[in-house]
C-alpha positions as CSV (number, residue, x, y, z in Angstrom):
1,M,6.3,-16.4,25.6
2,N,6.6,-16.5,21.8
3,K,4.4,-13.9,20.2
4,P,2.5,-14.7,17.0
5,L,3.8,-13.6,13.6
6,L,2.2,-10.5,12.1
7,T,2.3,-10.0,8.3
8,V,2.1,-6.5,6.9
9,V,1.2,-6.4,3.2
10,V,2.1,-3.0,1.6
11,T,0.6,-2.4,-1.9
12,T,2.4,0.3,-3.9
13,Y,2.4,2.0,-7.3
14,K,5.0,4.7,-8.3
15,R,5.1,6.5,-4.9
16,D,8.5,5.7,-3.6
17,E,8.8,8.6,-1.2
18,F,5.5,7.9,0.4
19,L,6.4,4.2,0.5
20,K,9.6,5.0,2.5
21,S,7.6,6.8,5.2
22,A,5.1,3.9,5.4
23,L,7.9,1.3,5.7
24,R,9.7,3.3,8.4
25,G,6.5,3.6,10.4
26,I,6.2,-0.2,10.2
27,L,9.8,-1.0,11.1
28,T,9.8,1.4,14.1
29,Q,7.0,-0.6,15.7
30,R,8.2,-2.3,19.0
31,Y,6.5,-5.5,18.0
32,E,9.3,-7.7,16.6
33,Q,7.6,-10.8,15.2
34,L,7.0,-9.1,11.8
35,E,6.9,-10.2,8.2
36,V,6.7,-7.3,5.7
37,I,5.7,-8.0,2.0
38,V,5.7,-5.2,-0.6
39,I,3.6,-5.7,-3.7
40,D,4.9,-3.4,-6.4
41,D,2.0,-2.9,-8.9
42,N,4.2,-1.2,-11.5
43,P,5.0,-3.9,-14.2
44,D,7.6,-1.7,-16.0
45,Q,10.5,-4.1,-16.2
46,Y,13.0,-1.2,-16.7
47,S,11.8,0.6,-13.5
48,H,13.8,-0.5,-10.4
49,S,13.3,2.6,-8.2
50,T,10.7,1.0,-5.9
51,E,12.9,-2.1,-5.5
52,T,15.9,0.1,-4.7
53,A,13.8,2.1,-2.1
54,V,12.6,-1.1,-0.4
55,K,16.1,-2.5,-0.2
56,K,17.4,0.7,1.3
57,I,14.7,0.8,4.0
58,S,15.2,-3.0,4.7
59,E,18.8,-2.4,5.4
60,E,17.9,0.3,7.9
61,G,15.7,-2.0,10.0
62,K,15.9,-5.4,11.7
63,V,13.1,-6.9,9.7
64,P,13.7,-8.2,6.2
65,I,11.2,-7.0,3.6
66,R,10.0,-9.4,0.9
67,Y,9.6,-7.6,-2.5
68,I,7.2,-8.8,-5.2
69,K,7.0,-7.0,-8.5
70,N,3.8,-7.7,-10.5
71,K,4.2,-8.6,-14.2
72,E,1.0,-6.7,-14.9
73,N,-0.9,-4.0,-13.2
74,L,-3.3,-5.9,-10.9
75,G,-4.9,-3.0,-8.9
76,M,-5.1,-2.7,-5.1
77,S,-7.8,-5.3,-4.6
78,N,-5.8,-8.0,-6.4
79,G,-2.7,-6.8,-4.6
80,H,-4.4,-7.5,-1.3
81,Q,-5.4,-11.0,-2.5
82,L,-1.8,-11.7,-3.6
83,G,-0.4,-10.5,-0.3
84,F,-2.9,-12.6,1.6
85,S,-1.9,-15.7,-0.3
86,E,1.8,-15.0,0.4
87,A,1.4,-14.2,4.1
88,N,2.6,-16.5,6.8
89,G,1.4,-14.6,9.8
90,Q,-1.4,-15.5,12.2
91,Y,-2.4,-11.8,11.9
92,I,-2.4,-9.5,8.9
93,V,-2.4,-5.8,8.0
94,F,-3.3,-4.4,4.6
95,H,-1.2,-1.2,4.3
96,D,-1.4,1.4,1.5
97,D,1.9,3.0,0.5
98,D,0.9,6.6,1.4
99,D,-0.2,6.1,5.1
100,Y,2.0,5.8,8.1
101,Y,2.0,5.1,11.9
102,I,2.6,7.6,14.7
103,D,2.3,5.1,17.6
104,D,5.2,2.7,17.9
105,N,3.2,0.5,20.3
106,W,0.2,0.1,18.0
107,F,1.0,-3.5,16.9
108,D,1.8,-4.6,20.4
109,N,-1.3,-3.1,21.9
110,A,-3.6,-4.5,19.2
111,I,-2.3,-8.0,19.3
112,N,-2.5,-8.1,23.1
113,I,-6.2,-7.3,22.8
114,M,-6.6,-10.0,20.0
115,A,-4.9,-12.6,22.1
116,K,-7.2,-12.1,25.1
117,D,-10.4,-12.5,23.0
118,P,-10.3,-15.2,20.3
119,E,-13.8,-14.1,19.2
120,L,-12.4,-10.9,17.6
121,S,-11.9,-10.7,13.9
122,F,-10.0,-7.4,14.0
123,V,-8.7,-4.7,16.2
124,G,-8.7,-1.2,14.8
125,G,-7.3,2.2,15.9
126,R,-8.0,5.9,15.1
127,S,-6.3,8.0,12.5
128,F,-6.1,11.5,11.3
129,A,-6.9,12.2,7.6
130,F,-4.5,14.9,6.4
131,S,-3.8,16.9,3.3
132,A,-2.1,20.1,2.3
133,T,-4.9,22.1,3.9
134,G,-4.7,20.4,7.4
135,K,-5.9,17.3,9.2
136,V,-9.3,16.1,10.6
137,M,-10.3,13.2,12.8
138,D,-11.9,10.0,11.6
139,N,-15.7,9.6,12.1
140,L,-15.6,6.6,14.4
141,S,-18.5,6.7,16.9
142,S,-18.2,3.5,19.0
143,F,-15.2,2.1,20.9
144,G,-14.3,-1.1,22.7
145,K,-15.7,-4.4,21.6
146,I,-18.5,-4.3,19.1
147,E,-20.4,-7.6,18.5
148,S,-20.5,-8.9,14.9
149,K,-24.2,-8.5,14.1
150,R,-24.5,-5.1,15.7
151,Y,-21.4,-3.8,13.8
152,L,-22.7,-5.1,10.5
153,Q,-26.2,-3.6,11.0
154,E,-24.9,-0.2,12.2
155,F,-21.8,-0.1,10.0
156,T,-22.7,3.2,8.3
157,T,-23.1,4.9,11.7
158,I,-20.4,3.2,13.7
159,G,-17.9,3.8,10.9
160,K,-14.6,2.0,10.3
161,P,-10.9,2.9,10.8
162,L,-9.5,5.0,7.9
163,S,-8.3,2.5,5.3
164,T,-7.0,-0.9,6.5
165,F,-3.6,0.1,7.7
166,A,-5.3,1.0,11.0
167,A,-6.5,-2.5,11.7
168,I,-5.0,-5.9,12.5
169,F,-7.0,-8.8,11.2
170,D,-7.1,-12.5,12.2
171,K,-5.9,-14.2,9.0
172,R,-7.6,-17.5,9.8
173,K,-11.0,-15.8,10.3
174,L,-10.6,-13.9,7.1
175,E,-9.9,-17.1,5.3
176,E,-12.9,-18.8,6.8
177,A,-15.0,-15.8,5.9
178,G,-14.2,-16.4,2.2
179,F,-11.5,-13.7,1.6
180,G,-10.1,-15.6,-1.4
181,S,-13.4,-15.5,-3.2
182,M,-14.2,-11.9,-2.7
183,L,-15.4,-9.9,-5.8
184,I,-13.3,-7.0,-4.6
185,A,-11.1,-6.7,-1.5
186,N,-10.9,-3.0,-0.6
187,D,-11.1,-1.5,2.8
188,T,-14.9,-1.5,3.5
189,T,-15.5,-4.9,2.0
190,I,-12.5,-6.4,4.0
191,Y,-14.0,-5.0,7.2
192,L,-17.5,-6.3,6.4
193,R,-16.3,-9.8,5.4
194,S,-14.1,-10.1,8.5
195,L,-17.2,-9.5,10.6
196,L,-18.8,-12.7,9.3
197,R,-16.5,-14.6,11.7
198,G,-16.3,-12.4,14.8
199,G,-16.6,-8.9,16.3
200,G,-14.4,-5.9,16.0
201,F,-12.6,-3.9,18.7
202,I,-11.9,-0.2,18.2
203,I,-9.2,1.5,20.4
204,D,-9.9,5.1,21.1
205,E,-6.4,6.2,20.4
206,F,-4.8,7.8,17.3
207,I,-2.2,5.5,15.8
208,G,-1.7,6.7,12.3
209,M,-2.0,9.3,9.5
210,Y,-4.2,8.7,6.4
211,R,-3.1,10.8,3.4
212,V,-5.8,12.5,1.3
213,H,-4.8,13.5,-2.2
214,S,-6.3,16.2,-4.5
215,N,-6.7,13.4,-7.1
216,S,-8.4,11.0,-4.6
217,L,-9.6,7.7,-6.0
218,T,-13.2,8.6,-5.1
219,K,-13.1,11.4,-7.7
220,S,-12.0,9.2,-10.5
221,I,-13.3,5.7,-9.6
222,D,-15.1,4.0,-12.5
223,A,-18.7,2.8,-12.2
224,D,-17.7,-0.9,-12.7
225,T,-15.5,-0.8,-9.6
226,L,-18.2,1.1,-7.6
227,L,-20.9,-1.4,-8.5
228,L,-18.7,-4.3,-7.8
229,H,-18.5,-3.0,-4.2
230,I,-22.3,-3.3,-3.9
231,D,-22.3,-6.7,-5.6
232,E,-19.7,-7.9,-3.0
233,K,-22.0,-6.7,-0.2
234,E,-24.9,-8.5,-1.8
235,K,-22.8,-11.7,-1.9
236,L,-21.9,-11.2,1.8
237,L,-25.7,-11.2,2.6
238,S,-26.1,-14.7,1.3
239,E,-23.8,-15.9,4.1
240,L,-25.7,-14.2,6.9
241,N,-28.3,-16.0,8.9
242,W,-30.6,-13.0,9.1
243,T,-34.2,-12.4,8.4
244,L,-35.1,-11.1,4.9
245,A,-36.1,-7.8,6.4
246,E,-32.7,-7.4,8.1
247,K,-30.9,-8.3,4.9
248,N,-32.9,-5.8,2.9
249,I,-32.2,-3.0,5.3
250,F,-28.5,-3.7,5.2
251,Y,-28.4,-3.9,1.5
252,L,-30.2,-0.7,0.9
253,K,-28.1,1.2,3.5
254,Q,-24.9,0.0,1.9
255,S,-26.2,0.7,-1.6
256,E,-27.2,4.3,-0.6
257,M,-23.8,4.9,1.0
258,N,-21.9,3.7,-2.1
259,L,-24.1,5.3,-4.7
260,G,-24.2,8.6,-2.9
261,Y,-20.4,8.6,-2.4
262,Y,-19.9,7.9,-6.1
263,I,-22.4,10.3,-7.6
264,L,-21.6,13.2,-5.3
265,R,-17.8,13.0,-5.3
266,N,-17.0,11.7,-8.8
267,N,-16.2,14.3,-11.4
268,Q,-18.0,12.4,-14.2
269,P,-20.4,9.8,-12.9
270,E,-21.4,7.1,-15.4
271,Y,-25.2,7.3,-14.9
272,K,-26.0,4.9,-17.8
273,K,-23.9,2.1,-16.3
274,V,-25.5,2.7,-12.9
275,F,-29.1,2.4,-14.2
276,N,-28.2,-0.5,-16.5
277,W,-26.9,-2.3,-13.3
278,I,-30.0,-1.4,-11.4
279,N,-32.2,-2.9,-14.1
280,Q,-30.4,-6.2,-13.7
281,K,-31.2,-6.4,-10.0
282,P,-34.2,-8.4,-8.6
283,K,-37.4,-6.6,-9.2
284,K,-38.1,-6.0,-5.5
285,N,-35.1,-3.7,-5.2
286,R,-35.1,-1.9,-8.6
287,K,-37.5,0.9,-7.7
288,K,-35.8,1.6,-4.4
289,L,-32.3,1.7,-6.0
290,K,-33.5,4.0,-8.7
291,L,-35.0,6.4,-6.1
292,I,-31.7,6.4,-4.2
293,A,-29.6,7.1,-7.4
294,S,-32.1,9.7,-8.6
295,K,-32.0,11.5,-5.2
296,F,-28.2,11.9,-5.4
297,I,-28.3,13.0,-9.0
298,V,-30.8,15.8,-8.2
299,K,-28.6,16.8,-5.2
300,K,-25.5,16.9,-7.4
301,Y,-27.1,19.1,-10.0
302,F,-28.5,21.3,-7.2
303,Y,-25.0,21.8,-5.8
304,Q,-23.6,22.5,-9.2
305,F,-26.4,25.1,-9.9
306,C,-25.7,26.8,-6.6
307,K,-22.0,27.0,-7.4
308,T,-22.7,28.5,-10.8
309,A,-25.1,31.0,-9.3
310,Q,-22.5,32.3,-6.8
311,K,-20.0,33.1,-9.6
């Protein structure tokens, strides 16, 4: 029986050695119906190192790799959108250049599960987050099939696979869910949007390695990008047939998660932008959002005071 085509979109920016490991992990998968697209977000017309690296890896494997060099730096979110528009597969993976697989049967196992249950929007697996100091497990807390509404409502406690390389998405369902009109298409927002059109399935097996850097994005992410994440979740709510109370709980949970992550982990949070953004929100949510932001600001200063006192 002919198996469906799977497209793997790999976004990369000046990390050729990491990219080679990522591509080798993809090409050693036993699933053969593959299409691999590399989106190079380095617009420097004189730099050909990434193209050379892709060509070398492509020659090692049986699967041709399509290479696209952006004429301007688009960022990861727009890279995902571009890769999605170029993909021909029934299923799709969004793969960062610094992560890689450790299970050669991952694609096969995930697609077999997808094929048996057309209601699923994605199948995800577990990963280790690793750095120079060691590795830790992900924080996933529920496995097997998780119905769409339950997953959305309990998203902050169930968790999600680390990044999107550890999940295979149904491309048609993502399209129907409005992937092309997303305000920002990063890992959390992709998972949430996919759940508009079906449930998720989490395999309780470790299939990949997620690299954590000392200069992690969460330590330098700008306020505009952070707030766009929350705006995308607010947009998502307009498409849910939930009660107002259910929508409000979801919105505040997600806002608390994003604001807390940004304020506590960012080296220099842009508080003025955060509060200007809050003041533009509907009046019913302003007070609650201000309380959430203020709580994390106090916590951040308390941590900094304790660190200073210990020196």
